[in-house]
A tleap script that builds the chain and sets N, CA, C and O, in Angstrom:
source leaprc.protein.ff14SB
mol = sequence {
  NASP GLY LEU SER ALA THR PHE SER GLU VAL
  LEU GLN VAL CYS SER THR ARG ASP ALA PHE
  ALA GLY VAL ARG ALA ASN GLY GLU LEU TRP
  THR TRP ASN SER LEU ASP ALA PRO GLU LEU
  SER ASP VAL GLN CYS LEU VAL ALA THR ASP
  GLY ALA PHE ALA ALA ARG MET ARG THR GLY
  ALA VAL VAL THR TRP GLY CYS GLU GLU LYS
  GLY GLY ASN CYS LEU GLN VAL ARG SER ASP
  LEU VAL ASP VAL ARG GLN ILE CYS CSER
}
set mol.1.N position { -89.128 2.049 48.627 }
set mol.1.CA position { -88.417 1.968 49.881 }
set mol.1.C position { -87.672 3.276 50.151 }
set mol.1.O position { -87.643 4.159 49.294 }
set mol.2.N position { -87.074 3.404 51.325 }
set mol.2.CA position { -86.409 4.635 51.740 }
set mol.2.C position { -85.221 5.001 50.870 }
set mol.2.O position { -85.017 6.176 50.564 }
set mol.3.N position { -84.430 4.009 50.468 }
set mol.3.CA position { -83.260 4.289 49.644 }
set mol.3.C position { -83.658 4.792 48.269 }
set mol.3.O position { -83.035 5.718 47.751 }
set mol.4.N position { -84.667 4.211 47.676 }
set mol.4.CA position { -85.147 4.669 46.369 }
set mol.4.C position { -85.642 6.100 46.448 }
set mol.4.O position { -85.391 6.889 45.536 }
set mol.5.N position { -86.335 6.450 47.513 }
set mol.5.CA position { -86.827 7.815 47.680 }
set mol.5.C position { -85.672 8.789 47.842 }
set mol.5.O position { -85.742 9.919 47.358 }
set mol.6.N position { -84.610 8.366 48.517 }
set mol.6.CA position { -83.446 9.221 48.725 }
set mol.6.C position { -82.817 9.604 47.393 }
set mol.6.O position { -82.399 10.747 47.212 }
set mol.7.N position { -82.748 8.672 46.470 }
set mol.7.CA position { -82.105 8.912 45.187 }
set mol.7.C position { -83.074 9.329 44.088 }
set mol.7.O position { -82.679 9.424 42.926 }
set mol.8.N position { -84.323 9.577 44.429 }
set mol.8.CA position { -85.289 9.922 43.397 }
set mol.8.C position { -84.968 11.280 42.793 }
set mol.8.O position { -84.621 12.230 43.495 }
set mol.9.N position { -85.089 11.345 41.511 }
set mol.9.CA position { -84.912 12.564 40.736 }
set mol.9.C position { -83.532 13.193 40.890 }
set mol.9.O position { -83.391 14.405 40.723 }
set mol.10.N position { -82.507 12.395 41.207 }
set mol.10.CA position { -81.140 12.902 41.235 }
set mol.10.C position { -80.638 12.946 39.800 }
set mol.10.O position { -80.602 11.923 39.116 }
set mol.11.N position { -80.249 14.136 39.345 }
set mol.11.CA position { -79.811 14.317 37.964 }
set mol.11.C position { -78.309 14.173 37.795 }
set mol.11.O position { -77.836 13.764 36.734 }
set mol.12.N position { -77.557 14.510 38.838 }
set mol.12.CA position { -76.102 14.503 38.729 }
set mol.12.C position { -75.506 14.179 40.087 }
set mol.12.O position { -76.009 14.629 41.117 }
set mol.13.N position { -74.436 13.397 40.089 }
set mol.13.CA position { -73.678 13.097 41.298 }
set mol.13.C position { -72.202 13.240 40.956 }
set mol.13.O position { -71.763 12.796 39.895 }
set mol.14.N position { -71.432 13.859 41.853 }
set mol.14.CA position { -69.987 13.912 41.692 }
set mol.14.C position { -69.345 13.749 43.058 }
set mol.14.O position { -70.015 13.849 44.086 }
set mol.15.N position { -68.039 13.496 43.060 }
set mol.15.CA position { -67.388 13.206 44.328 }
set mol.15.C position { -65.998 13.811 44.407 }
set mol.15.O position { -65.330 14.036 43.398 }
set mol.16.N position { -65.590 14.064 45.634 }
set mol.16.CA position { -64.196 14.335 45.949 }
set mol.16.C position { -63.618 13.010 46.418 }
set mol.16.O position { -64.251 11.967 46.258 }
set mol.17.N position { -62.451 13.040 46.983 }
set mol.17.CA position { -61.859 11.814 47.504 }
set mol.17.C position { -62.676 11.250 48.664 }
set mol.17.O position { -62.713 10.037 48.869 }
set mol.18.N position { -63.339 12.142 49.432 }
set mol.18.CA position { -63.996 11.720 50.666 }
set mol.18.C position { -65.491 12.012 50.762 }
set mol.18.O position { -66.126 11.600 51.733 }
set mol.19.N position { -66.067 12.706 49.793 }
set mol.19.CA position { -67.463 13.130 49.922 }
set mol.19.C position { -68.164 13.066 48.573 }
set mol.19.O position { -67.530 12.974 47.522 }
set mol.20.N position { -69.504 13.117 48.632 }
set mol.20.CA position { -70.337 13.096 47.435 }
set mol.20.C position { -71.322 14.250 47.479 }
set mol.20.O position { -71.707 14.713 48.553 }
set mol.21.N position { -71.726 14.710 46.307 }
set mol.21.CA position { -72.766 15.732 46.202 }
set mol.21.C position { -73.613 15.409 44.987 }
set mol.21.O position { -73.113 14.907 43.980 }
set mol.22.N position { -74.886 15.699 45.089 }
set mol.22.CA position { -75.799 15.459 43.989 }
set mol.22.C position { -76.758 16.623 43.816 }
set mol.22.O position { -76.964 17.423 44.729 }
set mol.23.N position { -77.333 16.701 42.638 }
set mol.23.CA position { -78.337 17.719 42.339 }
set mol.23.C position { -79.621 17.012 41.944 }
set mol.23.O position { -79.631 16.168 41.048 }
set mol.24.N position { -80.699 17.367 42.620 }
set mol.24.CA position { -82.007 16.822 42.274 }
set mol.24.C position { -82.639 17.664 41.172 }
set mol.24.O position { -82.182 18.772 40.891 }
set mol.25.N position { -83.668 17.148 40.564 }
set mol.25.CA position { -84.346 17.830 39.462 }
set mol.25.C position { -84.855 19.209 39.862 }
set mol.25.O position { -84.955 20.102 39.020 }
set mol.26.N position { -85.175 19.387 41.132 }
set mol.26.CA position { -85.674 20.693 41.587 }
set mol.26.C position { -84.546 21.670 41.919 }
set mol.26.O position { -84.816 22.775 42.390 }
set mol.27.N position { -83.277 21.284 41.680 }
set mol.27.CA position { -82.141 22.167 41.928 }
set mol.27.C position { -81.585 22.089 43.334 }
set mol.27.O position { -80.662 22.829 43.675 }
set mol.28.N position { -82.128 21.210 44.154 }
set mol.28.CA position { -81.660 21.067 45.532 }
set mol.28.C position { -80.333 20.316 45.571 }
set mol.28.O position { -80.171 19.277 44.931 }
set mol.29.N position { -79.387 20.862 46.337 }
set mol.29.CA position { -78.106 20.200 46.564 }
set mol.29.C position { -78.288 19.143 47.638 }
set mol.29.O position { -78.950 19.378 48.649 }
set mol.30.N position { -77.700 17.986 47.416 }
set mol.30.CA position { -77.797 16.887 48.351 }
set mol.30.C position { -76.388 16.344 48.544 }
set mol.30.O position { -75.746 15.952 47.569 }
set mol.31.N position { -75.891 16.310 49.777 }
set mol.31.CA position { -74.521 15.869 50.032 }
set mol.31.C position { -74.489 14.777 51.093 }
set mol.31.O position { -75.400 14.652 51.910 }
set mol.32.N position { -73.436 14.005 51.061 }
set mol.32.CA position { -73.178 13.083 52.147 }
set mol.32.C position { -71.668 12.994 52.335 }
set mol.32.O position { -70.896 12.933 51.378 }
set mol.33.N position { -71.286 12.987 53.593 }
set mol.33.CA position { -69.897 12.979 54.042 }
set mol.33.C position { -69.187 14.302 53.725 }
set mol.33.O position { -67.957 14.353 53.708 }
set mol.34.N position { -69.941 15.352 53.478 }
set mol.34.CA position { -69.380 16.675 53.197 }
set mol.34.C position { -69.806 17.605 54.329 }
set mol.34.O position { -70.894 18.180 54.292 }
set mol.35.N position { -68.955 17.748 55.320 }
set mol.35.CA position { -69.321 18.435 56.551 }
set mol.35.C position { -69.556 19.932 56.381 }
set mol.35.O position { -70.356 20.516 57.113 }
set mol.36.N position { -68.875 20.560 55.430 }
set mol.36.CA position { -69.003 22.014 55.278 }
set mol.36.C position { -69.862 22.427 54.089 }
set mol.36.O position { -69.768 23.564 53.625 }
set mol.37.N position { -70.689 21.527 53.598 }
set mol.37.CA position { -71.518 21.831 52.428 }
set mol.37.C position { -72.576 22.870 52.763 }
set mol.37.O position { -73.228 22.781 53.803 }
set mol.38.N position { -72.750 23.852 51.891 }
set mol.38.CA position { -73.811 24.838 52.111 }
set mol.38.C position { -75.174 24.246 51.776 }
set mol.38.O position { -75.266 23.261 51.043 }
set mol.39.N position { -76.213 24.838 52.305 }
set mol.39.CA position { -77.568 24.455 51.904 }
set mol.39.C position { -77.916 25.288 50.688 }
set mol.39.O position { -78.062 26.507 50.785 }
set mol.40.N position { -78.049 24.643 49.551 }
set mol.40.CA position { -78.292 25.349 48.295 }
set mol.40.C position { -79.534 24.800 47.609 }
set mol.40.O position { -79.852 23.615 47.707 }
set mol.41.N position { -80.221 25.687 46.918 }
set mol.41.CA position { -81.279 25.296 45.998 }
set mol.41.C position { -81.010 26.052 44.712 }
set mol.41.O position { -80.192 26.972 44.703 }
set mol.42.N position { -81.659 25.699 43.653 }
set mol.42.CA position { -81.442 26.299 42.330 }
set mol.42.C position { -80.050 26.013 41.773 }
set mol.42.O position { -79.488 26.839 41.053 }
set mol.43.N position { -79.493 24.847 42.102 }
set mol.43.CA position { -78.203 24.436 41.543 }
set mol.43.C position { -78.435 23.933 40.126 }
set mol.43.O position { -79.337 23.131 39.886 }
set mol.44.N position { -77.631 24.398 39.202 }
set mol.44.CA position { -77.714 23.977 37.801 }
set mol.44.C position { -76.810 22.778 37.539 }
set mol.44.O position { -77.225 21.817 36.892 }
set mol.45.N position { -75.568 22.828 38.041 }
set mol.45.CA position { -74.649 21.716 37.842 }
set mol.45.C position { -73.545 21.758 38.887 }
set mol.45.O position { -73.336 22.771 39.554 }
set mol.46.N position { -72.846 20.642 39.017 }
set mol.46.CA position { -71.762 20.477 39.986 }
set mol.46.C position { -70.509 19.969 39.301 }
set mol.46.O position { -70.578 19.272 38.289 }
set mol.47.N position { -69.354 20.326 39.866 }
set mol.47.CA position { -68.078 19.701 39.514 }
set mol.47.C position { -67.303 19.508 40.805 }
set mol.47.O position { -67.614 20.119 41.827 }
set mol.48.N position { -66.282 18.646 40.748 }
set mol.48.CA position { -65.477 18.389 41.940 }
set mol.48.C position { -64.019 18.184 41.556 }
set mol.48.O position { -63.703 17.692 40.472 }
set mol.49.N position { -63.141 18.573 42.472 }
set mol.49.CA position { -61.736 18.194 42.410 }
set mol.49.C position { -61.571 17.061 43.412 }
set mol.49.O position { -62.566 16.517 43.891 }
set mol.50.N position { -60.346 16.699 43.735 }
set mol.50.CA position { -60.194 15.625 44.712 }
set mol.50.C position { -60.481 16.085 46.137 }
set mol.50.O position { -60.504 15.263 47.053 }
set mol.51.N position { -60.705 17.411 46.346 }
set mol.51.CA position { -60.976 17.882 47.688 }
set mol.51.C position { -61.985 18.996 47.814 }
set mol.51.O position { -62.196 19.505 48.915 }
set mol.52.N position { -62.625 19.398 46.707 }
set mol.52.CA position { -63.566 20.521 46.779 }
set mol.52.C position { -64.654 20.379 45.713 }
set mol.52.O position { -64.502 19.660 44.726 }
set mol.53.N position { -65.750 21.089 45.950 }
set mol.53.CA position { -66.873 21.122 45.016 }
set mol.53.C position { -67.107 22.549 44.536 }
set mol.53.O position { -66.771 23.513 45.224 }
set mol.54.N position { -67.683 22.665 43.354 }
set mol.54.CA position { -68.185 23.946 42.851 }
set mol.54.C position { -69.577 23.688 42.268 }
set mol.54.O position { -69.799 22.705 41.562 }
set mol.55.N position { -70.496 24.585 42.577 }
set mol.55.CA position { -71.858 24.493 42.054 }
set mol.55.C position { -72.161 25.752 41.263 }
set mol.55.O position { -71.935 26.866 41.735 }
set mol.56.N position { -72.675 25.563 40.053 }
set mol.56.CA position { -73.153 26.712 39.269 }
set mol.56.C position { -74.640 26.823 39.516 }
set mol.56.O position { -75.398 25.873 39.322 }
set mol.57.N position { -75.037 27.994 39.944 }
set mol.57.CA position { -76.433 28.245 40.251 }
set mol.57.C position { -77.175 28.667 38.987 }
set mol.57.O position { -76.552 29.083 38.010 }
set mol.58.N position { -78.480 28.564 39.002 }
set mol.58.CA position { -79.287 28.972 37.843 }
set mol.58.C position { -79.111 30.457 37.513 }
set mol.58.O position { -79.341 30.878 36.380 }
set mol.59.N position { -78.706 31.234 38.497 }
set mol.59.CA position { -78.466 32.672 38.287 }
set mol.59.C position { -77.149 32.949 37.593 }
set mol.59.O position { -76.915 34.074 37.151 }
set mol.60.N position { -76.272 31.945 37.482 }
set mol.60.CA position { -74.945 32.139 36.904 }
set mol.60.C position { -73.871 32.367 37.954 }
set mol.60.O position { -72.696 32.490 37.608 }
set mol.61.N position { -74.242 32.427 39.221 }
set mol.61.CA position { -73.261 32.540 40.298 }
set mol.61.C position { -72.611 31.184 40.540 }
set mol.61.O position { -73.171 30.150 40.174 }
set mol.62.N position { -71.435 31.186 41.155 }
set mol.62.CA position { -70.728 29.952 41.486 }
set mol.62.C position { -70.472 29.942 42.984 }
set mol.62.O position { -70.047 30.944 43.560 }
set mol.63.N position { -70.737 28.793 43.615 }
set mol.63.CA position { -70.493 28.597 45.041 }
set mol.63.C position { -69.512 27.441 45.178 }
set mol.63.O position { -69.681 26.400 44.543 }
set mol.64.N position { -68.481 27.622 46.010 }
set mol.64.CA position { -67.505 26.556 46.230 }
set mol.64.C position { -67.439 26.200 47.705 }
set mol.64.O position { -67.754 27.020 48.567 }
set mol.65.N position { -67.026 24.966 47.988 }
set mol.65.CA position { -66.795 24.525 49.363 }
set mol.65.C position { -65.862 23.325 49.335 }
set mol.65.O position { -65.710 22.646 48.319 }
set mol.66.N position { -65.251 23.091 50.471 }
set mol.66.CA position { -64.321 21.979 50.610 }
set mol.66.C position { -62.939 22.493 50.959 }
set mol.66.O position { -62.792 23.583 51.512 }
set mol.67.N position { -61.933 21.710 50.636 }
set mol.67.CA position { -60.544 22.033 50.949 }
set mol.67.C position { -60.111 23.291 50.194 }
set mol.67.O position { -60.171 23.343 48.965 }
set mol.68.N position { -59.680 24.287 50.935 }
set mol.68.CA position { -59.279 25.560 50.334 }
set mol.68.C position { -58.168 25.380 49.301 }
set mol.68.O position { -58.198 26.019 48.249 }
set mol.69.N position { -57.205 24.531 49.582 }
set mol.69.CA position { -56.082 24.303 48.663 }
set mol.69.C position { -56.494 23.557 47.395 }
set mol.69.O position { -55.747 23.538 46.417 }
set mol.70.N position { -57.660 22.953 47.407 }
set mol.70.CA position { -58.150 22.188 46.249 }
set mol.70.C position { -59.246 22.931 45.487 }
set mol.70.O position { -59.898 22.351 44.619 }
set mol.71.N position { -59.453 24.210 45.805 }
set mol.71.CA position { -60.442 25.010 45.090 }
set mol.71.C position { -61.706 25.308 45.866 }
set mol.71.O position { -62.664 25.836 45.302 }
set mol.72.N position { -61.732 24.982 47.147 }
set mol.72.CA position { -62.942 25.160 47.941 }
set mol.72.C position { -63.183 26.563 48.451 }
set mol.72.O position { -64.170 26.793 49.151 }
set mol.73.N position { -62.326 27.504 48.130 }
set mol.73.CA position { -62.494 28.882 48.582 }
set mol.73.C position { -62.324 29.811 47.394 }
set mol.73.O position { -61.229 29.924 46.843 }
set mol.74.N position { -63.399 30.476 46.997 }
set mol.74.CA position { -63.342 31.368 45.837 }
set mol.74.C position { -63.511 32.836 46.237 }
set mol.74.O position { -63.862 33.664 45.397 }
set mol.75.N position { -63.268 33.164 47.498 }
set mol.75.CA position { -63.502 34.531 47.969 }
set mol.75.C position { -62.739 35.576 47.170 }
set mol.75.O position { -63.271 36.658 46.923 }
set mol.76.N position { -61.509 35.286 46.759 }
set mol.76.CA position { -60.711 36.270 46.028 }
set mol.76.C position { -61.266 36.572 44.638 }
set mol.76.O position { -60.984 37.638 44.091 }
set mol.77.N position { -62.033 35.680 44.066 }
set mol.77.CA position { -62.557 35.889 42.705 }
set mol.77.C position { -64.082 35.886 42.659 }
set mol.77.O position { -64.672 35.889 41.579 }
set mol.78.N position { -64.725 35.881 43.838 }
set mol.78.CA position { -66.190 35.796 43.880 }
set mol.78.C position { -66.859 36.875 43.027 }
set mol.78.O position { -67.862 36.600 42.369 }
set mol.79.N position { -66.328 38.078 43.028 }
set mol.79.CA position { -66.956 39.158 42.254 }
set mol.79.C position { -66.870 38.907 40.750 }
set mol.79.O position { -67.645 39.482 39.985 }
set mol.80.N position { -65.944 38.062 40.319 }
set mol.80.CA position { -65.826 37.720 38.898 }
set mol.80.C position { -66.733 36.561 38.496 }
set mol.80.O position { -66.942 36.322 37.307 }
set mol.81.N position { -67.263 35.852 39.460 }
set mol.81.CA position { -68.054 34.651 39.185 }
set mol.81.C position { -69.537 34.981 39.067 }
set mol.81.O position { -70.357 34.511 39.855 }
set mol.82.N position { -69.863 35.791 38.077 }
set mol.82.CA position { -71.250 36.146 37.782 }
set mol.82.C position { -71.522 35.829 36.315 }
set mol.82.O position { -70.619 35.902 35.481 }
set mol.83.N position { -72.729 35.488 36.014 }
set mol.83.CA position { -73.122 35.127 34.651 }
set mol.83.C position { -72.250 34.013 34.071 }
set mol.83.O position { -71.959 34.008 32.875 }
set mol.84.N position { -71.839 33.081 34.909 }
set mol.84.CA position { -71.027 31.949 34.475 }
set mol.84.C position { -71.933 30.987 33.736 }
set mol.84.O position { -73.031 30.678 34.199 }
set mol.85.N position { -71.479 30.515 32.593 }
set mol.85.CA position { -72.283 29.607 31.780 }
set mol.85.C position { -71.862 28.158 31.912 }
set mol.85.O position { -72.671 27.250 31.722 }
set mol.86.N position { -70.586 27.935 32.239 }
set mol.86.CA position { -70.097 26.568 32.344 }
set mol.86.C position { -68.966 26.511 33.358 }
set mol.86.O position { -68.172 27.446 33.458 }
set mol.87.N position { -68.888 25.429 34.105 }
set mol.87.CA position { -67.769 25.192 35.001 }
set mol.87.C position { -67.207 23.802 34.725 }
set mol.87.O position { -67.934 22.913 34.281 }
set mol.88.N position { -65.924 23.614 34.985 }
set mol.88.CA position { -65.309 22.293 34.832 }
set mol.88.C position { -64.168 22.181 35.824 }
set mol.88.O position { -63.721 23.182 36.384 }
set mol.89.N position { -63.712 20.996 36.034 }
set mol.89.CA position { -62.585 20.790 36.950 }
set mol.89.C position { -61.545 19.905 36.305 }
set mol.89.O position { -60.517 19.613 36.916 }
savepdb mol mol.pdb
quit
């Protein structure tokens, strides 16, 4: 059915207070109720705070989105977020 296909091959799901994000086996980011989510592929893993998400890409880069006060804006440290091996919240 349609719902089973939607959740097929989802390896990880995490949530903020108001939104969810998941990673499929092919590295595709899948979100719902997250209005500012980027379109990403090659996602390795996800973490979330109560208002923001961070995704570690297969390249070692980190992408964040969500509430700026909750960690959703990494512009000030983006140049340091290379070759990242692990992220946590």
